[in-house]
N, C-alpha and C positions, 0 to 999 in steps of 0.2 A: 401463296397459291394464285393470287390475282396476277402477279408478274409472270408466272408460268403460263397461265391461260392466254395472256396477251402476247407473250413471246413465242408461243407454240402455235402460230397460225399456219395452217396448211398451205395457203396460197403463197406464202413466203418461200416455201421449200419445194413446191411442185416443179418449178422450172429446173431447179438444181438437181433433184432426183431424176427427173426425166432425162436430163443431159447425162448424168452418171450412168443411167441404164443404157442409153444409146452407145456410150463409150465402152461399157463392159460387155454388152451383148448386141453387137451391130446386126442389122438385118442382113440376111444372106442375099447375095446378088443372084440374079436369075441364071446367068451363065455358070456360076459356081454350083448352084443347085442342080442344074441340068447335068453338069459334069459328074457330080456325085451320083445322081440317079443312073447314069450310063455305067459308071463303075460298079454300082450295086448289081445291075442287070447282068453285066459281063461276068462278075464273080459268081452269081447264082447259076448262070449257064455253065460255067466251067465245073462247078460242084456237081451239077446234075449229070454232065457228061462223064465225070469221074465215077460217079455212083453207078451209072448205067453200064460203063465198061467193067466195073468190078462185079456187077450183078450178072452180066452175060457169061455163060460158061465158055471157056476157051475150047478150041478144037482139040487140044491135048487131053482135056478132061473127058471128052466123048469117046476117045479111042480105047 
């Protein structure tokens, strides 16, 4: 039990786990995030336009 407590010191593993975390989940770059936001907005706008076109009665339906 004593050996486990001695060998299981958090400060020995903090750097290792921090490095692994950075490698597995890198931070997003600002330009990549901006590009993703623009894509989301463009997609949302297209969906809204499709919905509005489908919701508007066509001139054939009115005759």
